[in-house]
N, C-alpha and C positions, 0 to 999 in steps of 0.2 A: 400460616395464612391459607384459606381455602382457595380453590381455583376461581370461584365466583367473585370473591372479595379481591383477588389479584387482578383479574380481568377488569373489574370496576375501576381500580386504582390506575390501570394502564390506560383506560378509556378517559380518565380525568386528565392524565398527562397528554394524550393525544388531542384533546380539546384545546389544552393549553398551547400546544404546538401550533395548531390551526389559528388560534387567536393571535399568537406572535407573528405569524406570517401574514394574516390579514392586515395587521397594523402597518407592516412594512410597504404594502402595496405593489412594489415591484422589486425583484430580486435577481441577483446573479449568483449562481451556485458553482464553487469549484467541484467539478464532478469527475470522480475516478471510476465510476462504474461498480464500486464496492457495495456492500450491504447498506452501510449508513447513508451514503450520498444517493443511492437509487431510492431509498425510502424517503429521504428528504425531498427529493426531486419529485416523487410521485405525490407526496402530500401538497408540496407547493403548486404543483400543476392542478391538483383538484381545487385548492383554495383560491389561487391567483389566476387560474386559466392561462391565457397567452402572455401574462406579465412576468414570465420566468424565462431566464436564458441560462443554459448550462454551458460550462466552459471546461474543456479538457486539455491538460498539457501534454504535448508530444515531446518525448525525451527519450534517450537511451536507457534512462533509469527506469522506465516503465515498460513492461512486456508489451510487445506488439499485439499480442492477443487480447490483453486487457484494453488496449485503446479501441480495438474492433468491437469488443464486447460493449464497452461505453456507448459507441456510436449506435449499435443495434438497440440498446436499452432506451436511450433517449428518443430514438425514432419511434419505437413502441409507445412511449409516453407522450408523443406528439409535442415535444419541447424544442424549441429552438437551440441548436447545439453549434458551438463554436470551438475552434482549436487554436491553441497558442503553442509556439515553440519555445521551450525553455533551455537555458544554456548553462546548466550547472556545472559541466565538466570544464567550462572556461573560467569558472570563479576559482582562484587559487586557494582561498580559504576553505571552501567546500572540498576541493580535491585533496586537500592536506588531512581531511578526515578527523577533525577533532571531536570531542563529545557533544559540542554544540553545532555539529554538522548540519542538522535539520534546521537550524535558524537561518542559516545562509541559503539553503535551498528554498524555504518558505518565503523568506524576504524577497528574493528575486521573483518568485511566483506571484506573490501578492502585489508587488509593484506592477507587474503587467496586467493583473486583474483590475487593479485600481484604475489604470489607463483605459482599459476596455470598458469599465463600468461607467466612466465619465463620457465616453464616446456613445455609449448606449443610453446615457441619461438615467442611470440607475444609482440609487443611494446606497443600497445595502448589498454587501458581498458576504455570502455564507459558506460555511464549510460543514463537514460531516462529524465534527467532534461530538461524542456523545457523553453521557454522565459517567460511564464507566471509565472513560479515558483519563479522568482526574488521577487515577492510581499509577498511570504509566509515566515514564520519563519522556517528556516531549518538549525539546527545546523550541520547536517551531511556534509554540504558543506566544512566545515573546514577539516573535514577527507579526503573529495575528493581532496582538494588542497594539502594535505599531501602526498597523494598517487598518485598525478598527473592524476586523473581521468578526462577524456574529457566528455564534454557535447555537442555533435554535433548539437542536435535539439535547444538548446540554442544559440550556436554559429551561427545558420543559422537563428536565430529570429523567429522560428516557435512558435506560441502560442498554447495553448491547443485547442481552438476552430478550429484553422487551421489544426491541426493534426487530429482531428476527421473528419473534412470534406475530407480531402485527404484519410484517411482510409476508409471512405465510398465509395469513388470513386474507391478505389483500392479493394473493396470487402472483407475488413477485418472485421471479426465479432466483433472485439473489438471497432469499431467506436463509439458505444454508451454505451460502458461498464462503469459502475460506478466505481469511483475511490475505492481502496482498500488498504489503508495504513496498516502498521503492526498493530496487535491487541493490542499492548502495548499502542497505541495511545488513547485508550479508557479509560485509567486509569489516573486520574489527578496527575500532578507533585507533588512529596513529598510522595505519597502513594507507598508503596512497590509493585513491580511487582512480582506476584507468578504464578506458573504454574496453580494453582486452578482458579485464576481470569481470566487468559488467556483461559482456557478451558470454563469457564462459559460464556465469551463473545462470543467465537466461536459458542458454542451450541445455545445460545440466538439468534444470528444473523442468523445463519443456519435456525432455526425454523421460524423467520420472513420472510426469503427468500422463504420458502416452503408455507408461506400463501400468497405470491404473492407481497411482498414488495421488491423494488429494491435498493432504496438509504436509507441505515440504519447504524445507529451507536447506539450500546448499551453501553453508558458511564456508567462506574462501579465505585462505590464509597464505601469506608469503612464506615459502620455505627458505632453506639455505641454498646459496648459490651451487649450481652443478660444478664438480671438479673435473668433468670429462673434458678433454681437449677439443676445441672448437676452432674450425678453419678460419672464422672471421674474428677470433679472439674475444667473442662475447660469450659471457657466462649466463644462460637464461635462468630465471626464477623457477624453482620447483614448487608449485602450488599444492597446497593441501586442501582436501575437501572434507568438511565435518557435516554430514547429512543427518538432518533432523527430520523425523517422520512422526506422525501421530501414532502413539503406542499401539493402538488397535490395528494399525496397518503394517506393523512390522512382521506379522505372521505370513505376509506375502513374499517375505524375503527368502525364497527358495535358493538353493545353490545355483540353479541356472539363472535366475533373475539377478543374483548378486554378481555373477560372472558377466552378464550383459551390462550392468551398471559400471562395474570397473573398467571394461573394455570400452565402452563409450566415453566415460569421463577421462580416461587416459588420452583418447583421441583429441579431447578439448584442450589439453594442457595440464591436467591434474597428475602429479606423480603418486601422491598418496591419497587414498579414498577411505574414509572411516565413517562408522555409524556411531551416532551419540545415543547411548543406551537410555538416557533420560527422556529422550523423545523430543517432539516439537513443544516449545513453550515460548510465549511472547516475551521478548525482550532479552532473551539469553545472551545476546552480544554486550549487554550492559555490564555483565558480571564475568564474561568468559575470559580466562587467562590468555594472553597472546602466546601462541605457539613459536 
């Protein structure tokens, strides 16, 4: 397909998205500050003006810097922006970390959004699911069906690449922003999700960001119990880190950088720090063996 024909096809999808939003009249958008939701928020603002409310969940599962970024972008777009506090770590089903973990997370989030939408007298709750997401394992979709969440980007058949392209043309800073799913996605199914692990992951990934790495996942595993004698008779977990980086960024791993990473991650509580030679890829925890 030629570039001109491709752009014409994308423009048709964009007009479809605008028409979908126009028919809704007033919307509440679950806003993360990512590529998809920022694009959706920008188009909704263009079409519906002040009839748009963005809502961001505050939780240990979402990096603090991402919440601050979402707040900054909503302000730039001139959209009313609200925050809710989600309590995933109080949900025993979520903490147990089964394969359907995302269902419990989204179910709780959408329940809160539903109450807020009623308070704001808004009929439609939207998320940033796009057409490419159909290929991914997403248990949270069932929660979306339960709470009648609309996916206008998917309805308009806009793919991730098309959303990035349109975002770039619109001047949105998120056009090339790396994906940033919740921090619980770094922990393999079946291993308990704890606040300690979440904080370890966030600190480790923030450190790697500061070293200049963009596409990062610090997958965190429970290791064996230490056999060292402890004065309090408690044997701490030895955590393993499996670092995924974009392949093109692996060339940055000089001996001095690797030493810095090892030193820092050990202070965070990791005993073993490894590099995944396959590099970053979406959904790797769905197939990764438990160490």
